[in-house]
mmCIF file of the N, C-alpha and C atoms, coordinates in Angstrom:
data_MODEL
# 
_entry.id   MODEL 
# 
loop_
_atom_site.group_PDB 
_atom_site.id 
_atom_site.type_symbol 
_atom_site.label_atom_id 
_atom_site.label_alt_id 
_atom_site.label_comp_id 
_atom_site.label_asym_id 
_atom_site.label_entity_id 
_atom_site.label_seq_id 
_atom_site.pdbx_PDB_ins_code 
_atom_site.Cartn_x 
_atom_site.Cartn_y 
_atom_site.Cartn_z 
_atom_site.occupancy 
_atom_site.B_iso_or_equiv 
_atom_site.pdbx_formal_charge 
_atom_site.auth_seq_id 
_atom_site.auth_comp_id 
_atom_site.auth_asym_id 
_atom_site.auth_atom_id 
_atom_site.pdbx_PDB_model_num 
ATOM 1   N N  . UNK A 1 1  ? 96.353  104.948 118.241 1.00 0.00 ? 1  UNK A N  1 
ATOM 2   C CA . UNK A 1 1  ? 94.996  104.855 117.750 1.00 0.00 ? 1  UNK A CA 1 
ATOM 3   C C  . UNK A 1 1  ? 94.007  105.331 118.799 1.00 0.00 ? 1  UNK A C  1 
ATOM 4   N N  . UNK A 1 2  ? 94.332  105.135 120.059 1.00 0.00 ? 2  UNK A N  1 
ATOM 5   C CA . UNK A 1 2  ? 93.424  105.570 121.123 1.00 0.00 ? 2  UNK A CA 1 
ATOM 6   C C  . UNK A 1 2  ? 93.249  107.082 121.109 1.00 0.00 ? 2  UNK A C  1 
ATOM 7   N N  . UNK A 1 3  ? 94.338  107.825 120.838 1.00 0.00 ? 3  UNK A N  1 
ATOM 8   C CA . UNK A 1 3  ? 94.258  109.281 120.785 1.00 0.00 ? 3  UNK A CA 1 
ATOM 9   C C  . UNK A 1 3  ? 93.337  109.754 119.679 1.00 0.00 ? 3  UNK A C  1 
ATOM 10  N N  . UNK A 1 4  ? 93.422  109.118 118.510 1.00 0.00 ? 4  UNK A N  1 
ATOM 11  C CA . UNK A 1 4  ? 92.560  109.487 117.391 1.00 0.00 ? 4  UNK A CA 1 
ATOM 12  C C  . UNK A 1 4  ? 91.111  109.187 117.735 1.00 0.00 ? 4  UNK A C  1 
ATOM 13  N N  . UNK A 1 5  ? 90.853  108.042 118.344 1.00 0.00 ? 5  UNK A N  1 
ATOM 14  C CA . UNK A 1 5  ? 89.487  107.686 118.754 1.00 0.00 ? 5  UNK A CA 1 
ATOM 15  C C  . UNK A 1 5  ? 88.934  108.697 119.747 1.00 0.00 ? 5  UNK A C  1 
ATOM 16  N N  . UNK A 1 6  ? 89.757  109.122 120.688 1.00 0.00 ? 6  UNK A N  1 
ATOM 17  C CA . UNK A 1 6  ? 89.330  110.095 121.687 1.00 0.00 ? 6  UNK A CA 1 
ATOM 18  C C  . UNK A 1 6  ? 88.995  111.444 121.039 1.00 0.00 ? 6  UNK A C  1 
ATOM 19  N N  . UNK A 1 7  ? 89.853  111.883 120.128 1.00 0.00 ? 7  UNK A N  1 
ATOM 20  C CA . UNK A 1 7  ? 89.592  113.157 119.437 1.00 0.00 ? 7  UNK A CA 1 
ATOM 21  C C  . UNK A 1 7  ? 88.291  113.087 118.658 1.00 0.00 ? 7  UNK A C  1 
ATOM 22  N N  . UNK A 1 8  ? 88.077  111.993 117.933 1.00 0.00 ? 8  UNK A N  1 
ATOM 23  C CA . UNK A 1 8  ? 86.850  111.867 117.147 1.00 0.00 ? 8  UNK A CA 1 
ATOM 24  C C  . UNK A 1 8  ? 85.623  111.837 118.060 1.00 0.00 ? 8  UNK A C  1 
ATOM 25  N N  . UNK A 1 9  ? 85.730  111.178 119.190 1.00 0.00 ? 9  UNK A N  1 
ATOM 26  C CA . UNK A 1 9  ? 84.611  111.134 120.138 1.00 0.00 ? 9  UNK A CA 1 
ATOM 27  C C  . UNK A 1 9  ? 84.307  112.526 120.680 1.00 0.00 ? 9  UNK A C  1 
ATOM 28  N N  . UNK A 1 10 ? 85.351  113.304 120.978 1.00 0.00 ? 10 UNK A N  1 
ATOM 29  C CA . UNK A 1 10 ? 85.137  114.672 121.461 1.00 0.00 ? 10 UNK A CA 1 
ATOM 30  C C  . UNK A 1 10 ? 84.411  115.502 120.416 1.00 0.00 ? 10 UNK A C  1 
ATOM 31  N N  . UNK A 1 11 ? 84.863  115.428 119.175 1.00 0.00 ? 11 UNK A N  1 
ATOM 32  C CA . UNK A 1 11 ? 84.206  116.206 118.121 1.00 0.00 ? 11 UNK A CA 1 
ATOM 33  C C  . UNK A 1 11 ? 82.755  115.787 117.945 1.00 0.00 ? 11 UNK A C  1 
ATOM 34  N N  . UNK A 1 12 ? 82.524  114.478 118.002 1.00 0.00 ? 12 UNK A N  1 
ATOM 35  C CA . UNK A 1 12 ? 81.176  113.971 117.768 1.00 0.00 ? 12 UNK A CA 1 
ATOM 36  C C  . UNK A 1 12 ? 80.217  114.303 118.901 1.00 0.00 ? 12 UNK A C  1 
ATOM 37  N N  . UNK A 1 13 ? 80.691  114.211 120.140 1.00 0.00 ? 13 UNK A N  1 
ATOM 38  C CA . UNK A 1 13 ? 79.780  114.330 121.277 1.00 0.00 ? 13 UNK A CA 1 
ATOM 39  C C  . UNK A 1 13 ? 79.761  115.699 121.940 1.00 0.00 ? 13 UNK A C  1 
ATOM 40  N N  . UNK A 1 14 ? 80.844  116.447 121.832 1.00 0.00 ? 14 UNK A N  1 
ATOM 41  C CA . UNK A 1 14 ? 80.878  117.750 122.488 1.00 0.00 ? 14 UNK A CA 1 
ATOM 42  C C  . UNK A 1 14 ? 80.378  118.864 121.579 1.00 0.00 ? 14 UNK A C  1 
ATOM 43  N N  . UNK A 1 15 ? 80.529  118.669 120.290 1.00 0.00 ? 15 UNK A N  1 
ATOM 44  C CA . UNK A 1 15 ? 79.967  119.609 119.319 1.00 0.00 ? 15 UNK A CA 1 
ATOM 45  C C  . UNK A 1 15 ? 80.489  121.018 119.448 1.00 0.00 ? 15 UNK A C  1 
ATOM 46  N N  . UNK A 1 16 ? 79.625  121.942 119.814 1.00 0.00 ? 16 UNK A N  1 
ATOM 47  C CA . UNK A 1 16 ? 79.966  123.364 119.858 1.00 0.00 ? 16 UNK A CA 1 
ATOM 48  C C  . UNK A 1 16 ? 81.215  123.624 120.673 1.00 0.00 ? 16 UNK A C  1 
ATOM 49  N N  . UNK A 1 17 ? 82.051  124.475 120.156 1.00 0.00 ? 17 UNK A N  1 
ATOM 50  C CA . UNK A 1 17 ? 83.264  124.842 120.851 1.00 0.00 ? 17 UNK A CA 1 
ATOM 51  C C  . UNK A 1 17 ? 84.470  124.021 120.447 1.00 0.00 ? 17 UNK A C  1 
ATOM 52  N N  . UNK A 1 18 ? 84.253  122.852 119.900 1.00 0.00 ? 18 UNK A N  1 
ATOM 53  C CA . UNK A 1 18 ? 85.370  122.001 119.499 1.00 0.00 ? 18 UNK A CA 1 
ATOM 54  C C  . UNK A 1 18 ? 85.995  122.481 118.194 1.00 0.00 ? 18 UNK A C  1 
ATOM 55  N N  . UNK A 1 19 ? 85.251  123.226 117.405 1.00 0.00 ? 19 UNK A N  1 
ATOM 56  C CA . UNK A 1 19 ? 85.781  123.728 116.145 1.00 0.00 ? 19 UNK A CA 1 
ATOM 57  C C  . UNK A 1 19 ? 86.989  124.627 116.339 1.00 0.00 ? 19 UNK A C  1 
ATOM 58  N N  . UNK A 1 20 ? 87.108  125.231 117.491 1.00 0.00 ? 20 UNK A N  1 
ATOM 59  C CA . UNK A 1 20 ? 88.213  126.141 117.783 1.00 0.00 ? 20 UNK A CA 1 
ATOM 60  C C  . UNK A 1 20 ? 89.553  125.423 117.868 1.00 0.00 ? 20 UNK A C  1 
ATOM 61  N N  . UNK A 1 21 ? 89.536  124.128 118.147 1.00 0.00 ? 21 UNK A N  1 
ATOM 62  C CA . UNK A 1 21 ? 90.809  123.426 118.319 1.00 0.00 ? 21 UNK A CA 1 
ATOM 63  C C  . UNK A 1 21 ? 91.151  122.517 117.132 1.00 0.00 ? 21 UNK A C  1 
ATOM 64  N N  . UNK A 1 22 ? 90.450  122.671 116.042 1.00 0.00 ? 22 UNK A N  1 
ATOM 65  C CA . UNK A 1 22 ? 90.729  121.837 114.865 1.00 0.00 ? 22 UNK A CA 1 
ATOM 66  C C  . UNK A 1 22 ? 92.161  122.014 114.394 1.00 0.00 ? 22 UNK A C  1 
ATOM 67  N N  . UNK A 1 23 ? 92.700  123.219 114.461 1.00 0.00 ? 23 UNK A N  1 
ATOM 68  C CA . UNK A 1 23 ? 94.072  123.455 114.014 1.00 0.00 ? 23 UNK A CA 1 
ATOM 69  C C  . UNK A 1 23 ? 95.046  122.622 114.848 1.00 0.00 ? 23 UNK A C  1 
ATOM 70  N N  . UNK A 1 24 ? 94.833  122.561 116.148 1.00 0.00 ? 24 UNK A N  1 
ATOM 71  C CA . UNK A 1 24 ? 95.681  121.759 117.028 1.00 0.00 ? 24 UNK A CA 1 
ATOM 72  C C  . UNK A 1 24 ? 95.522  120.271 116.723 1.00 0.00 ? 24 UNK A C  1 
ATOM 73  N N  . UNK A 1 25 ? 94.293  119.847 116.520 1.00 0.00 ? 25 UNK A N  1 
ATOM 74  C CA . UNK A 1 25 ? 94.029  118.443 116.192 1.00 0.00 ? 25 UNK A CA 1 
ATOM 75  C C  . UNK A 1 25 ? 94.722  118.074 114.881 1.00 0.00 ? 25 UNK A C  1 
ATOM 76  N N  . UNK A 1 26 ? 94.608  118.937 113.878 1.00 0.00 ? 26 UNK A N  1 
ATOM 77  C CA . UNK A 1 26 ? 95.269  118.664 112.603 1.00 0.00 ? 26 UNK A CA 1 
ATOM 78  C C  . UNK A 1 26 ? 96.778  118.560 112.781 1.00 0.00 ? 26 UNK A C  1 
ATOM 79  N N  . UNK A 1 27 ? 97.351  119.398 113.632 1.00 0.00 ? 27 UNK A N  1 
ATOM 80  C CA . UNK A 1 27 ? 98.783  119.316 113.909 1.00 0.00 ? 27 UNK A CA 1 
ATOM 81  C C  . UNK A 1 27 ? 99.169  117.952 114.465 1.00 0.00 ? 27 UNK A C  1 
ATOM 82  N N  . UNK A 1 28 ? 98.332  117.427 115.351 1.00 0.00 ? 28 UNK A N  1 
ATOM 83  C CA . UNK A 1 28 ? 98.560  116.095 115.915 1.00 0.00 ? 28 UNK A CA 1 
ATOM 84  C C  . UNK A 1 28 ? 98.519  115.041 114.812 1.00 0.00 ? 28 UNK A C  1 
ATOM 85  N N  . UNK A 1 29 ? 97.502  115.122 113.955 1.00 0.00 ? 29 UNK A N  1 
ATOM 86  C CA . UNK A 1 29 ? 97.383  114.152 112.863 1.00 0.00 ? 29 UNK A CA 1 
ATOM 87  C C  . UNK A 1 29 ? 98.559  114.256 111.893 1.00 0.00 ? 29 UNK A C  1 
ATOM 88  N N  . UNK A 1 30 ? 98.940  115.475 111.536 1.00 0.00 ? 30 UNK A N  1 
ATOM 89  C CA . UNK A 1 30 ? 100.043 115.664 110.587 1.00 0.00 ? 30 UNK A CA 1 
ATOM 90  C C  . UNK A 1 30 ? 101.346 115.107 111.137 1.00 0.00 ? 30 UNK A C  1 
ATOM 91  N N  . UNK A 1 31 ? 101.575 115.306 112.416 1.00 0.00 ? 31 UNK A N  1 
ATOM 92  C CA . UNK A 1 31 ? 102.777 114.770 113.049 1.00 0.00 ? 31 UNK A CA 1 
ATOM 93  C C  . UNK A 1 31 ? 102.762 113.242 112.991 1.00 0.00 ? 31 UNK A C  1 
ATOM 94  N N  . UNK A 1 32 ? 101.609 112.649 113.233 1.00 0.00 ? 32 UNK A N  1 
ATOM 95  C CA . UNK A 1 32 ? 101.499 111.192 113.207 1.00 0.00 ? 32 UNK A CA 1 
ATOM 96  C C  . UNK A 1 32 ? 101.600 110.642 111.779 1.00 0.00 ? 32 UNK A C  1 
ATOM 97  N N  . UNK A 1 33 ? 101.253 111.458 110.799 1.00 0.00 ? 33 UNK A N  1 
ATOM 98  C CA . UNK A 1 33 ? 101.309 111.003 109.410 1.00 0.00 ? 33 UNK A CA 1 
ATOM 99  C C  . UNK A 1 33 ? 102.708 111.121 108.824 1.00 0.00 ? 33 UNK A C  1 
ATOM 100 N N  . UNK A 1 34 ? 103.489 112.105 109.252 1.00 0.00 ? 34 UNK A N  1 
ATOM 101 C CA . UNK A 1 34 ? 104.745 112.361 108.552 1.00 0.00 ? 34 UNK A CA 1 
ATOM 102 C C  . UNK A 1 34 ? 105.935 112.647 109.454 1.00 0.00 ? 34 UNK A C  1 
ATOM 103 N N  . UNK A 1 35 ? 105.770 112.606 110.729 1.00 0.00 ? 35 UNK A N  1 
ATOM 104 C CA . UNK A 1 35 ? 106.873 112.925 111.632 1.00 0.00 ? 35 UNK A CA 1 
ATOM 105 C C  . UNK A 1 35 ? 107.893 111.802 111.721 1.00 0.00 ? 35 UNK A C  1 
ATOM 106 N N  . UNK A 1 36 ? 108.823 111.960 112.635 1.00 0.00 ? 36 UNK A N  1 
ATOM 107 C CA . UNK A 1 36 ? 109.843 110.929 112.846 1.00 0.00 ? 36 UNK A CA 1 
ATOM 108 C C  . UNK A 1 36 ? 109.227 109.583 113.191 1.00 0.00 ? 36 UNK A C  1 
ATOM 109 N N  . UNK A 1 37 ? 108.150 109.617 113.932 1.00 0.00 ? 37 UNK A N  1 
ATOM 110 C CA . UNK A 1 37 ? 107.466 108.393 114.335 1.00 0.00 ? 37 UNK A CA 1 
ATOM 111 C C  . UNK A 1 37 ? 106.188 108.200 113.519 1.00 0.00 ? 37 UNK A C  1 
ATOM 112 N N  . UNK A 1 38 ? 106.290 108.403 112.209 1.00 0.00 ? 38 UNK A N  1 
ATOM 113 C CA . UNK A 1 38 ? 105.123 108.324 111.332 1.00 0.00 ? 38 UNK A CA 1 
ATOM 114 C C  . UNK A 1 38 ? 104.467 106.946 111.413 1.00 0.00 ? 38 UNK A C  1 
ATOM 115 N N  . UNK A 1 39 ? 103.164 106.964 111.294 1.00 0.00 ? 39 UNK A N  1 
ATOM 116 C CA . UNK A 1 39 ? 102.380 105.737 111.332 1.00 0.00 ? 39 UNK A CA 1 
ATOM 117 C C  . UNK A 1 39 ? 102.859 104.774 110.254 1.00 0.00 ? 39 UNK A C  1 
ATOM 118 N N  . UNK A 1 40 ? 103.039 103.527 110.643 1.00 0.00 ? 40 UNK A N  1 
ATOM 119 C CA . UNK A 1 40 ? 103.449 102.510 109.690 1.00 0.00 ? 40 UNK A CA 1 
ATOM 120 C C  . UNK A 1 40 ? 102.386 101.450 109.486 1.00 0.00 ? 40 UNK A C  1 
ATOM 121 N N  . UNK A 1 41 ? 101.597 101.175 110.516 1.00 0.00 ? 41 UNK A N  1 
ATOM 122 C CA . UNK A 1 41 ? 100.590 100.120 110.383 1.00 0.00 ? 41 UNK A CA 1 
ATOM 123 C C  . UNK A 1 41 ? 99.387  100.632 109.598 1.00 0.00 ? 41 UNK A C  1 
ATOM 124 N N  . UNK A 1 42 ? 98.803  99.732  108.835 1.00 0.00 ? 42 UNK A N  1 
ATOM 125 C CA . UNK A 1 42 ? 97.630  100.077 108.043 1.00 0.00 ? 42 UNK A CA 1 
ATOM 126 C C  . UNK A 1 42 ? 96.488  100.541 108.939 1.00 0.00 ? 42 UNK A C  1 
ATOM 127 N N  . UNK A 1 43 ? 96.354  99.929  110.102 1.00 0.00 ? 43 UNK A N  1 
ATOM 128 C CA . UNK A 1 43 ? 95.271  100.285 111.022 1.00 0.00 ? 43 UNK A CA 1 
ATOM 129 C C  . UNK A 1 43 ? 95.403  101.729 111.496 1.00 0.00 ? 43 UNK A C  1 
ATOM 130 N N  . UNK A 1 44 ? 96.631  102.128 111.860 1.00 0.00 ? 44 UNK A N  1 
ATOM 131 C CA . UNK A 1 44 ? 96.827  103.493 112.324 1.00 0.00 ? 44 UNK A CA 1 
ATOM 132 C C  . UNK A 1 44 ? 96.654  104.492 111.186 1.00 0.00 ? 44 UNK A C  1 
ATOM 133 N N  . UNK A 1 45 ? 97.155  104.158 110.009 1.00 0.00 ? 45 UNK A N  1 
ATOM 134 C CA . UNK A 1 45 ? 96.965  105.029 108.852 1.00 0.00 ? 45 UNK A CA 1 
ATOM 135 C C  . UNK A 1 45 ? 95.476  105.221 108.572 1.00 0.00 ? 45 UNK A C  1 
ATOM 136 N N  . UNK A 1 46 ? 94.708  104.133 108.639 1.00 0.00 ? 46 UNK A N  1 
ATOM 137 C CA . UNK A 1 46 ? 93.261  104.229 108.416 1.00 0.00 ? 46 UNK A CA 1 
ATOM 138 C C  . UNK A 1 46 ? 92.591  105.093 109.477 1.00 0.00 ? 46 UNK A C  1 
ATOM 139 N N  . UNK A 1 47 ? 93.058  104.976 110.713 1.00 0.00 ? 47 UNK A N  1 
ATOM 140 C CA . UNK A 1 47 ? 92.486  105.773 111.795 1.00 0.00 ? 47 UNK A CA 1 
ATOM 141 C C  . UNK A 1 47 ? 92.794  107.252 111.592 1.00 0.00 ? 47 UNK A C  1 
ATOM 142 N N  . UNK A 1 48 ? 94.002  107.569 111.132 1.00 0.00 ? 48 UNK A N  1 
ATOM 143 C CA . UNK A 1 48 ? 94.354  108.964 110.859 1.00 0.00 ? 48 UNK A CA 1 
ATOM 144 C C  . UNK A 1 48 ? 93.507  109.528 109.725 1.00 0.00 ? 48 UNK A C  1 
ATOM 145 N N  . UNK A 1 49 ? 93.299  108.731 108.682 1.00 0.00 ? 49 UNK A N  1 
ATOM 146 C CA . UNK A 1 49 ? 92.429  109.161 107.583 1.00 0.00 ? 49 UNK A CA 1 
ATOM 147 C C  . UNK A 1 49 ? 91.028  109.412 108.114 1.00 0.00 ? 49 UNK A C  1 
ATOM 148 N N  . UNK A 1 50 ? 90.546  108.514 108.944 1.00 0.00 ? 50 UNK A N  1 
ATOM 149 C CA . UNK A 1 50 ? 89.215  108.683 109.528 1.00 0.00 ? 50 UNK A CA 1 
ATOM 150 C C  . UNK A 1 50 ? 89.143  109.957 110.366 1.00 0.00 ? 50 UNK A C  1 
ATOM 151 N N  . UNK A 1 51 ? 90.197  110.258 111.103 1.00 0.00 ? 51 UNK A N  1 
ATOM 152 C CA . UNK A 1 51 ? 90.223  111.462 111.927 1.00 0.00 ? 51 UNK A CA 1 
ATOM 153 C C  . UNK A 1 51 ? 90.179  112.728 111.088 1.00 0.00 ? 51 UNK A C  1 
ATOM 154 N N  . UNK A 1 52 ? 90.989  112.783 110.030 1.00 0.00 ? 52 UNK A N  1 
ATOM 155 C CA . UNK A 1 52 ? 90.975  113.949 109.134 1.00 0.00 ? 52 UNK A CA 1 
ATOM 156 C C  . UNK A 1 52 ? 89.604  114.083 108.473 1.00 0.00 ? 52 UNK A C  1 
ATOM 157 N N  . UNK A 1 53 ? 89.044  112.961 108.039 1.00 0.00 ? 53 UNK A N  1 
ATOM 158 C CA . UNK A 1 53 ? 87.721  113.003 107.403 1.00 0.00 ? 53 UNK A CA 1 
ATOM 159 C C  . UNK A 1 53 ? 86.657  113.473 108.390 1.00 0.00 ? 53 UNK A C  1 
ATOM 160 N N  . UNK A 1 54 ? 86.800  113.093 109.658 1.00 0.00 ? 54 UNK A N  1 
ATOM 161 C CA . UNK A 1 54 ? 85.868  113.551 110.691 1.00 0.00 ? 54 UNK A CA 1 
ATOM 162 C C  . UNK A 1 54 ? 85.975  115.057 110.855 1.00 0.00 ? 54 UNK A C  1 
ATOM 163 N N  . UNK A 1 55 ? 87.203  115.587 110.843 1.00 0.00 ? 55 UNK A N  1 
ATOM 164 C CA . UNK A 1 55 ? 87.378  117.037 110.928 1.00 0.00 ? 55 UNK A CA 1 
ATOM 165 C C  . UNK A 1 55 ? 86.707  117.726 109.744 1.00 0.00 ? 55 UNK A C  1 
ATOM 166 N N  . UNK A 1 56 ? 86.900  117.158 108.555 1.00 0.00 ? 56 UNK A N  1 
ATOM 167 C CA . UNK A 1 56 ? 86.274  117.743 107.361 1.00 0.00 ? 56 UNK A CA 1 
ATOM 168 C C  . UNK A 1 56 ? 84.757  117.704 107.475 1.00 0.00 ? 56 UNK A C  1 
ATOM 169 N N  . UNK A 1 57 ? 84.225  116.610 107.986 1.00 0.00 ? 57 UNK A N  1 
ATOM 170 C CA . UNK A 1 57 ? 82.773  116.494 108.138 1.00 0.00 ? 57 UNK A CA 1 
ATOM 171 C C  . UNK A 1 57 ? 82.264  117.477 109.198 1.00 0.00 ? 57 UNK A C  1 
ATOM 172 N N  . UNK A 1 58 ? 83.005  117.581 110.293 1.00 0.00 ? 58 UNK A N  1 
ATOM 173 C CA . UNK A 1 58 ? 82.562  118.432 111.396 1.00 0.00 ? 58 UNK A CA 1 
ATOM 174 C C  . UNK A 1 58 ? 82.643  119.910 111.040 1.00 0.00 ? 58 UNK A C  1 
ATOM 175 N N  . UNK A 1 59 ? 83.756  120.337 110.461 1.00 0.00 ? 59 UNK A N  1 
ATOM 176 C CA . UNK A 1 59 ? 83.958  121.757 110.161 1.00 0.00 ? 59 UNK A CA 1 
ATOM 177 C C  . UNK A 1 59 ? 84.881  121.871 108.953 1.00 0.00 ? 59 UNK A C  1 
ATOM 178 N N  . UNK A 1 60 ? 84.296  121.750 107.769 1.00 0.00 ? 60 UNK A N  1 
ATOM 179 C CA . UNK A 1 60 ? 85.072  121.678 106.536 1.00 0.00 ? 60 UNK A CA 1 
ATOM 180 C C  . UNK A 1 60 ? 85.955  122.903 106.304 1.00 0.00 ? 60 UNK A C  1 
ATOM 181 N N  . UNK A 1 61 ? 85.401  124.089 106.408 1.00 0.00 ? 61 UNK A N  1 
ATOM 182 C CA . UNK A 1 61 ? 86.179  125.291 106.100 1.00 0.00 ? 61 UNK A CA 1 
ATOM 183 C C  . UNK A 1 61 ? 87.321  125.493 107.092 1.00 0.00 ? 61 UNK A C  1 
ATOM 184 N N  . UNK A 1 62 ? 87.070  125.251 108.373 1.00 0.00 ? 62 UNK A N  1 
ATOM 185 C CA . UNK A 1 62 ? 88.136  125.389 109.378 1.00 0.00 ? 62 UNK A CA 1 
ATOM 186 C C  . UNK A 1 62 ? 89.234  124.358 109.158 1.00 0.00 ? 62 UNK A C  1 
ATOM 187 N N  . UNK A 1 63 ? 88.854  123.145 108.781 1.00 0.00 ? 63 UNK A N  1 
ATOM 188 C CA . UNK A 1 63 ? 89.835  122.092 108.542 1.00 0.00 ? 63 UNK A CA 1 
ATOM 189 C C  . UNK A 1 63 ? 90.707  122.420 107.338 1.00 0.00 ? 63 UNK A C  1 
ATOM 190 N N  . UNK A 1 64 ? 90.088  122.853 106.257 1.00 0.00 ? 64 UNK A N  1 
ATOM 191 C CA . UNK A 1 64 ? 90.847  123.206 105.052 1.00 0.00 ? 64 UNK A CA 1 
ATOM 192 C C  . UNK A 1 64 ? 91.761  124.393 105.327 1.00 0.00 ? 64 UNK A C  1 
ATOM 193 N N  . UNK A 1 65 ? 91.239  125.408 106.005 1.00 0.00 ? 65 UNK A N  1 
ATOM 194 C CA . UNK A 1 65 ? 92.075  126.567 106.362 1.00 0.00 ? 65 UNK A CA 1 
ATOM 195 C C  . UNK A 1 65 ? 93.252  126.144 107.238 1.00 0.00 ? 65 UNK A C  1 
ATOM 196 N N  . UNK A 1 66 ? 92.995  125.273 108.184 1.00 0.00 ? 66 UNK A N  1 
ATOM 197 C CA . UNK A 1 66 ? 94.048  124.801 109.073 1.00 0.00 ? 66 UNK A CA 1 
ATOM 198 C C  . UNK A 1 66 ? 95.123  124.043 108.304 1.00 0.00 ? 66 UNK A C  1 
ATOM 199 N N  . UNK A 1 67 ? 94.712  123.150 107.426 1.00 0.00 ? 67 UNK A N  1 
ATOM 200 C CA . UNK A 1 67 ? 95.685  122.382 106.647 1.00 0.00 ? 67 UNK A CA 1 
ATOM 201 C C  . UNK A 1 67 ? 96.509  123.299 105.746 1.00 0.00 ? 67 UNK A C  1 
ATOM 202 N N  . UNK A 1 68 ? 95.880  124.351 105.228 1.00 0.00 ? 68 UNK A N  1 
ATOM 203 C CA . UNK A 1 68 ? 96.620  125.339 104.434 1.00 0.00 ? 68 UNK A CA 1 
ATOM 204 C C  . UNK A 1 68 ? 97.637  126.071 105.304 1.00 0.00 ? 68 UNK A C  1 
ATOM 205 N N  . UNK A 1 69 ? 97.244  126.436 106.526 1.00 0.00 ? 69 UNK A N  1 
ATOM 206 C CA . UNK A 1 69 ? 98.154  127.124 107.445 1.00 0.00 ? 69 UNK A CA 1 
ATOM 207 C C  . UNK A 1 69 ? 99.347  126.237 107.804 1.00 0.00 ? 69 UNK A C  1 
ATOM 208 N N  . UNK A 1 70 ? 99.085  124.944 107.917 1.00 0.00 ? 70 UNK A N  1 
ATOM 209 C CA . UNK A 1 70 ? 100.166 123.995 108.194 1.00 0.00 ? 70 UNK A CA 1 
ATOM 210 C C  . UNK A 1 70 ? 101.004 123.734 106.942 1.00 0.00 ? 70 UNK A C  1 
ATOM 211 N N  . UNK A 1 71 ? 100.525 124.215 105.784 1.00 0.00 ? 71 UNK A N  1 
ATOM 212 C CA . UNK A 1 71 ? 101.220 123.967 104.522 1.00 0.00 ? 71 UNK A CA 1 
ATOM 213 C C  . UNK A 1 71 ? 101.122 122.521 104.082 1.00 0.00 ? 71 UNK A C  1 
ATOM 214 N N  . UNK A 1 72 ? 100.012 121.876 104.435 1.00 0.00 ? 72 UNK A N  1 
ATOM 215 C CA . UNK A 1 72 ? 99.896  120.431 104.213 1.00 0.00 ? 72 UNK A CA 1 
ATOM 216 C C  . UNK A 1 72 ? 98.606  119.999 103.544 1.00 0.00 ? 72 UNK A C  1 
ATOM 217 N N  . UNK A 1 73 ? 97.884  120.908 102.912 1.00 0.00 ? 73 UNK A N  1 
ATOM 218 C CA . UNK A 1 73 ? 96.602  120.517 102.322 1.00 0.00 ? 73 UNK A CA 1 
ATOM 219 C C  . UNK A 1 73 ? 96.792  119.451 101.249 1.00 0.00 ? 73 UNK A C  1 
ATOM 220 N N  . UNK A 1 74 ? 97.662  119.699 100.296 1.00 0.00 ? 74 UNK A N  1 
ATOM 221 C CA . UNK A 1 74 ? 97.854  118.742 99.201  1.00 0.00 ? 74 UNK A CA 1 
ATOM 222 C C  . UNK A 1 74 ? 98.420  117.415 99.707  1.00 0.00 ? 74 UNK A C  1 
ATOM 223 N N  . UNK A 1 75 ? 99.385  117.479 100.624 1.00 0.00 ? 75 UNK A N  1 
ATOM 224 C CA . UNK A 1 75 ? 99.972  116.255 101.165 1.00 0.00 ? 75 UNK A CA 1 
ATOM 225 C C  . UNK A 1 75 ? 98.931  115.437 101.926 1.00 0.00 ? 75 UNK A C  1 
ATOM 226 N N  . UNK A 1 76 ? 98.067  116.133 102.669 1.00 0.00 ? 76 UNK A N  1 
ATOM 227 C CA . UNK A 1 76 ? 97.043  115.440 103.445 1.00 0.00 ? 76 UNK A CA 1 
ATOM 228 C C  . UNK A 1 76 ? 96.035  114.777 102.526 1.00 0.00 ? 76 UNK A C  1 
ATOM 229 N N  . UNK A 1 77 ? 95.611  115.485 101.492 1.00 0.00 ? 77 UNK A N  1 
ATOM 230 C CA . UNK A 1 77 ? 94.664  114.867 100.548 1.00 0.00 ? 77 UNK A CA 1 
ATOM 231 C C  . UNK A 1 77 ? 95.317  113.679 99.856  1.00 0.00 ? 77 UNK A C  1 
ATOM 232 N N  . UNK A 1 78 ? 96.591  113.791 99.509  1.00 0.00 ? 78 UNK A N  1 
ATOM 233 C CA . UNK A 1 78 ? 97.307  112.666 98.929  1.00 0.00 ? 78 UNK A CA 1 
ATOM 234 C C  . UNK A 1 78 ? 97.377  111.488 99.875  1.00 0.00 ? 78 UNK A C  1 
ATOM 235 N N  . UNK A 1 79 ? 97.639  111.767 101.142 1.00 0.00 ? 79 UNK A N  1 
ATOM 236 C CA . UNK A 1 79 ? 97.695  110.722 102.167 1.00 0.00 ? 79 UNK A CA 1 
ATOM 237 C C  . UNK A 1 79 ? 96.354  109.998 102.265 1.00 0.00 ? 79 UNK A C  1 
ATOM 238 N N  . UNK A 1 80 ? 95.283  110.782 102.254 1.00 0.00 ? 80 UNK A N  1 
ATOM 239 C CA . UNK A 1 80 ? 93.935  110.201 102.341 1.00 0.00 ? 80 UNK A CA 1 
ATOM 240 C C  . UNK A 1 80 ? 93.692  109.271 101.158 1.00 0.00 ? 80 UNK A C  1 
ATOM 241 N N  . UNK A 1 81 ? 93.940  109.775 99.943  1.00 0.00 ? 81 UNK A N  1 
ATOM 242 C CA . UNK A 1 81 ? 93.672  108.973 98.754  1.00 0.00 ? 81 UNK A CA 1 
ATOM 243 C C  . UNK A 1 81 ? 94.588  107.752 98.649  1.00 0.00 ? 81 UNK A C  1 
ATOM 244 N N  . UNK A 1 82 ? 95.803  107.856 99.155  1.00 0.00 ? 82 UNK A N  1 
ATOM 245 C CA . UNK A 1 82 ? 96.717  106.706 99.131  1.00 0.00 ? 82 UNK A CA 1 
ATOM 246 C C  . UNK A 1 82 ? 96.351  105.637 100.141 1.00 0.00 ? 82 UNK A C  1 
ATOM 247 N N  . UNK A 1 83 ? 95.547  105.999 101.132 1.00 0.00 ? 83 UNK A N  1 
ATOM 248 C CA . UNK A 1 83 ? 95.245  105.054 102.209 1.00 0.00 ? 83 UNK A CA 1 
ATOM 249 C C  . UNK A 1 83 ? 93.769  104.670 102.290 1.00 0.00 ? 83 UNK A C  1 
ATOM 250 N N  . UNK A 1 84 ? 93.004  104.983 101.277 1.00 0.00 ? 84 UNK A N  1 
ATOM 251 C CA . UNK A 1 84 ? 91.612  104.505 101.281 1.00 0.00 ? 84 UNK A CA 1 
ATOM 252 C C  . UNK A 1 84 ? 91.415  103.487 100.182 1.00 0.00 ? 84 UNK A C  1 
# 
């Protein structure tokens, strides 16, 4: 959860230039959502949803493009809706 908080703080406070790394950030979130060590606690799942939503708020088109490149747009939206 600390990593997600740190990423969200960077996006919120550093602003310009952070949009370039959204694809990397999304990769981190996707790994935490569905990897071998996928999030199990409700708190971590909520934090991941918050992180993805922050990316969408910060740079919607880059986030959607990134999720498409990862092949995970539909799965990510499903994850969000299942955990809110």
